DRENPATOR-741384 format. One record per residue (C-alpha): x, y, z. Coordinates in steps of 0.2 Angstrom, whole numbers, padded with zeros to 4 digits, always signed. Layout:
<nodes>
XYZ;...
</nodes>
This chain:
<nodes>
-0001+0001-0001;+0008+0017-0006;+0009+0030+0009;+0003+0048+0006;+0017+0060+0005;+0008+0072+0018;+0007+0056+0030;+0025+0051+0028;+0029+0067+0032;+0019+0066+0048;+0024+0050+0051;+0044+0057+0052;+0038+0073+0062;+0030+0061+0075;+0046+0048+0076;+0057+0064+0077;+0047+0070+0093;+0048+0053+0101;+0067+0049+0096;+0074+0068+0101;+0064+0067+0116;+0073+0050+0122;+0089+0058+0117;+0086+0073+0127;+0081+0065+0142;+0093+0051+0143;+0109+0063+0138;+0104+0080+0145;+0115+0088+0157;+0111+0104+0167;+0121+0120+0163;+0115+0134+0173;+0098+0139+0164;+0099+0130+0152;+0102+0111+0147;+0116+0104+0137;+0118+0086+0129;+0132+0076+0134;+0145+0069+0120;+0135+0054+0115;+0120+0065+0115;+0127+0080+0105;+0134+0067+0091;+0116+0061+0087;+0109+0078+0088;+0123+0085+0074;+0120+0068+0064;+0101+0074+0065;+0107+0091+0060;+0116+0086+0046;+0102+0076+0038;+0090+0091+0040;+0104+0104+0032;+0106+0093+0019;+0087+0094+0015;+0085+0112+0018;+0100+0115+0007;+0092+0104-0008;+0076+0115-0007;+0086+0131-0006;+0095+0125-0023;+0081+0126-0031;+0072+0144-0024;+0083+0155-0036;+0080+0146-0051;+0062+0145-0045;+0058+0162-0042;+0066+0170-0055;+0059+0158-0071;+0040+0159-0060;+0038+0179-0058;+0047+0181-0076;+0036+0169-0083;+0020+0174-0075;+0021+0193-0078;+0026+0190-0095;+0010+0179-0098;-0001+0194-0091;+0002+0202-0108;-0002+0221-0103;+0004+0234-0090;-0011+0236-0081;-0013+0216-0077;+0001+0218-0069;-0002+0233-0059;-0019+0226-0054;-0012+0212-0046;+0003+0219-0038;-0009+0233-0029;-0021+0218-0023;-0007+0206-0017;+0001+0220-0007;-0016+0225+0000;-0020+0207+0005;-0003+0205+0014;-0005+0222+0024;-0023+0218+0029;-0020+0199+0036;-0003+0206+0044;-0012+0219+0053;-0026+0208+0060;-0012+0195+0066;-0003+0210+0075;-0021+0214+0083;-0023+0196+0089;-0008+0195+0097;-0010+0212+0105;-0027+0209+0112;-0022+0192+0119;-0005+0199+0128;-0014+0213+0135;-0029+0200+0140;-0019+0186+0149;-0003+0198+0154;+0009+0181+0151;+0025+0192+0160;+0015+0197+0176;+0009+0186+0191;-0003+0194+0202;-0003+0209+0194;+0017+0210+0196;+0032+0206+0185;+0035+0187+0187;+0048+0184+0199;+0052+0167+0194;+0056+0174+0178;+0066+0188+0184;+0076+0177+0195;+0080+0166+0181;+0086+0181+0171;+0096+0189+0185;+0105+0175+0187;+0110+0170+0170;+0110+0190+0164;+0128+0189+0155;+0123+0171+0148;+0108+0177+0139;+0114+0194+0133;+0131+0184+0126;+0118+0172+0116;+0108+0187+0109;+0124+0198+0104;+0129+0180+0095;+0113+0178+0085;+0111+0197+0080;+0131+0200+0075;+0134+0216+0068;+0117+0220+0062;+0109+0238+0065;+0096+0236+0078;+0098+0253+0086;+0083+0261+0077;+0072+0262+0060;+0089+0261+0049;+0084+0243+0049;+0068+0245+0042;+0071+0257+0029;+0084+0246+0022;+0071+0235+0014;+0071+0250-0001;+0090+0247-0003;+0089+0229-0003;+0077+0231-0017;+0089+0237-0029;+0105+0226-0031;+0123+0234-0035;+0125+0218-0046;+0112+0207-0054;+0123+0191-0052;+0123+0193-0034;+0105+0193-0032;+0107+0175-0041;+0120+0169-0029;+0115+0175-0012;+0097+0169-0005;+0099+0181+0007;+0094+0197-0007;+0076+0189-0011;+0070+0206-0012;+0084+0211-0025;+0081+0196-0034;+0064+0200-0035;+0065+0216-0042;+0077+0210-0056;+0060+0196-0060;+0049+0210-0061;+0060+0220-0072;+0061+0204-0083;+0045+0200-0084;+0038+0217-0088;+0051+0221-0099;+0046+0204-0110;+0029+0213-0112;+0035+0226-0121;+0051+0220-0131;+0050+0215-0148;+0039+0201-0155;+0055+0191-0160;+0065+0195-0144;+0050+0188-0134;+0047+0173-0143;+0065+0168-0140;+0068+0173-0124;+0051+0168-0114;+0051+0147-0120;+0068+0147-0113;+0061+0153-0096;+0046+0143-0097;+0058+0126-0100;+0067+0131-0085;+0053+0134-0074;+0046+0117-0081;+0062+0109-0075;+0064+0117-0060;+0047+0111-0054;+0050+0093-0060;+0066+0094-0047;+0055+0100-0035;+0045+0084-0035;+0061+0074-0034;+0068+0084-0019;+0051+0080-0011;+0053+0063-0009;+0067+0065+0004;+0054+0076+0015;+0051+0063+0028;+0070+0060+0030;+0073+0078+0030;+0060+0082+0042;+0064+0069+0055;+0082+0076+0053;+0076+0093+0058;+0063+0088+0072;+0073+0076+0080;+0088+0088+0081;+0077+0101+0088;+0068+0092+0101;+0084+0085+0107;+0093+0100+0110;+0080+0109+0117;+0070+0096+0127;+0053+0103+0136;+0063+0110+0153;+0061+0127+0149;+0043+0127+0144;+0037+0126+0163;+0044+0142+0165;+0039+0151+0149;+0022+0140+0148;+0009+0157+0150;+0021+0166+0137;+0022+0151+0126;+0002+0147+0124;-0002+0165+0123;+0009+0166+0107;+0002+0149+0101;-0016+0153+0103;-0013+0168+0096;-0006+0160+0081;-0020+0147+0081;-0035+0160+0081;-0025+0168+0065;-0023+0151+0056;-0039+0142+0060;-0052+0158+0060;-0046+0173+0054;-0037+0166+0037;-0053+0153+0034;-0064+0168+0036;-0056+0179+0022;-0055+0163+0012;-0075+0160+0014;-0080+0178+0012;-0068+0185+0000;-0062+0168-0009;-0080+0160-0010;-0071+0144-0008;-0071+0131+0007;-0056+0133+0017;-0055+0116+0023;-0052+0111+0006;-0037+0123+0006;-0032+0116+0023;-0031+0098+0013;-0022+0106-0002;-0008+0114+0008;-0005+0100+0019;+0013+0095+0012;+0019+0113+0013;+0013+0116+0030;+0022+0101+0037;+0037+0107+0026;+0036+0123+0035;+0034+0118+0051;+0050+0107+0050;+0061+0119+0042;+0055+0136+0050;+0059+0143+0033;+0045+0152+0021;+0058+0153+0007;+0065+0135+0009;+0046+0129+0008;+0042+0139-0007;+0045+0128-0020;+0032+0116-0008;+0018+0130-0006;+0019+0135-0025;+0015+0116-0030;+0001+0114-0018;-0007+0130-0023;-0004+0126-0042;-0009+0106-0041;-0021+0106-0027;-0029+0121-0026;-0030+0124-0044;-0024+0142-0045;-0016+0148-0060;+0002+0148-0065;+0000+0166-0068;-0006+0169-0050;+0004+0158-0040;+0022+0162-0049;+0017+0183-0044;+0011+0180-0027;+0020+0167-0018;+0037+0172-0022;+0034+0190-0017;+0023+0185+0001;+0039+0171+0006;+0048+0187+0005;+0037+0201+0012;+0022+0192+0019;+0024+0188+0037;+0007+0187+0048;+0014+0174+0061;+0032+0184+0062;+0022+0201+0064;+0011+0192+0079;+0025+0185+0087;+0035+0201+0087;+0021+0212+0095;+0017+0198+0109;+0035+0196+0113;+0038+0215+0113;+0024+0216+0125;+0031+0201+0136;+0047+0209+0139;+0039+0227+0143;+0029+0217+0157;+0042+0206+0164;+0053+0223+0165;+0039+0232+0174;+0035+0242+0160;+0016+0249+0158;+0014+0254+0141;+0002+0266+0135;-0010+0265+0120;+0000+0277+0111;+0015+0265+0114;+0007+0250+0110;+0001+0257+0095;+0019+0262+0091;+0023+0243+0095;+0008+0238+0081;+0015+0249+0069;+0032+0244+0070;+0030+0225+0071;+0019+0228+0055;+0036+0236+0045;+0047+0226+0054;+0039+0211+0049;+0044+0216+0031;+0059+0226+0033;+0070+0215+0041;+0062+0198+0036;+0077+0193+0023;+0089+0195+0038;+0097+0180+0048;+0089+0180+0065;+0076+0190+0059;+0064+0191+0073;+0077+0193+0084;+0083+0208+0075;+0065+0215+0074;+0062+0212+0092;+0078+0221+0097;+0071+0235+0084;+0055+0237+0092;+0061+0238+0111;+0073+0252+0108;+0061+0261+0098;+0048+0261+0113;+0062+0264+0127;+0064+0247+0135;+0079+0247+0144;+0090+0232+0148;+0079+0219+0138;+0093+0208+0130;+0094+0197+0146;+0073+0195+0144;+0075+0192+0123;+0088+0179+0127;+0077+0171+0140;+0065+0168+0126;+0075+0160+0114;+0075+0145+0125;+0057+0141+0116;+0060+0151+0102;+0063+0136+0090;+0045+0127+0093;+0037+0146+0091;+0048+0149+0074;+0043+0132+0065;+0024+0138+0071;+0022+0154+0065;+0030+0148+0049;+0016+0139+0046;+0007+0153+0047;+0018+0164+0036;+0016+0151+0023;-0004+0148+0025;-0007+0166+0023;+0004+0167+0008;-0007+0151-0001;-0023+0161+0005;-0017+0179-0005;-0014+0167-0019;-0033+0159-0020;-0042+0175-0016;-0032+0185-0029;-0035+0170-0042;-0053+0172-0036;-0053+0190-0039;-0047+0189-0057;-0062+0176-0059;-0053+0161-0060;-0062+0144-0054;-0050+0134-0043;-0053+0115-0036;-0060+0124-0019;-0077+0125-0023;
</nodes>
C-alpha cells in the first residue's frame, strides 16, 4: 500500500519527536538556566542536524531559479501593464490587511492574559532566572544579532535599498537577497511584455522550460521530505527538550493561541468571504507545505512546496501563483508580525513597563514594518524585536529576549506555518478576484 506524501511527513515528524525526546531525557546535563547534551547526545543531534541541513539545502538549491522563472513567466504572460499593476495592488493590499489582523490578535491576547505578570506584578520566577543568567542570555543575543543595525528604524528603511542590487548576479548567488532577486525578476518579466515579438518568442520559451524543469526537480527533492523532517525536528527536540517550557508556559501558550486563532479562524474566514471557497479544502491542499514549513522554519525554503500545493492541489493558475507566492515568501509574515508584538509586550511586562495606548500603537506599527523590513536577514525576528524595544524605550531588555530564545524554535516552526498558509490564501483570494475557477469550490 502506497503511503500518501503528507502522511509520510507526519510519520517522520512523530518519530522525530519521540527519538529527540528520548535523547534529551537520557543525555541531558544541567548547565545553569539551560540544558546541554553530553557527548553521545550531541553526536546524535549533530547527525540529525546534518540530515536536516542537507534537505534544506536541496530546497534552497531550487529557490533562485524557481522564483526567477516563475515571476518572469507569470508577468510576461499577463500581456499588459495594467494586469501587472492590478495584481500588485491586490497582493500588497492583502498582505498588509492580514498582517495587521495578526498583530491585533497578538496584542489583544497579550493584554488579556499578561504572560509576563503574576498577581499583577512582574513574574518573580522569570526575573530570578534572568538575573542569575544575565551574562549568558546577553551573550546569546549578541551572537545571534552579530553586527546588524538594531539601534533605530534604519534597519527597516534598508528594505528599499535591498530591493535594488548593485550586481544582478549577486542577487542570484545569495539567497539572502530575495528582494533584489524579485526586483530583477519583475523587471525582466515586465520587459518581456514590451520587447519586440522576435525577442519575446526567443526568450520566453527558454524561461518556461527552465521553470518546468525546476518544478520537476522540486518533486524529486520532496521524495526526501520525510527523512529531512525527521532530522530537523529530532535535532530540535533533542537539544531543546521541554524544561524551559514550564517557566515560559504562559507566554508560549499565548503566542500559540494567537497563531491558532489567525490560522484557524481569520484566514479561513477570509477564504470563505473574499475567496468564496471552502477553507477546509485549502487546508487539505496545503498539508505538505504546512508540514514542510513546520519542520524547516523557513518560508523561503518551503516556497517550492507551497507553489506546487497552490497550483496543483488548489487549482490556482500559474499566472497568479508565480506572482503572489515568491513575493509573499519574502515580505508577507503574518506569524512573524504577531510573534514580534507578543514578544515585545511580554518583555515590557517582565521589566515592569506599563505601555500606554500610544506606545502600544507604536509597537503595532513597528511590528508591521519590521515583519517586512527585516524578514530577509538572519535571526530576523530577534533583530525586529530589538528594534522595537529600543524604539519604545525598554531598557535592559537583552537578557529577557535571550530567555525567549529557549522556546523560540518551536514558536518559529509554528509561525512559519502561519506565514506560508497566509501566502497561499493570498493566491487563492486574488485568483478568485481575477475570475479564476479553483478546485476549492
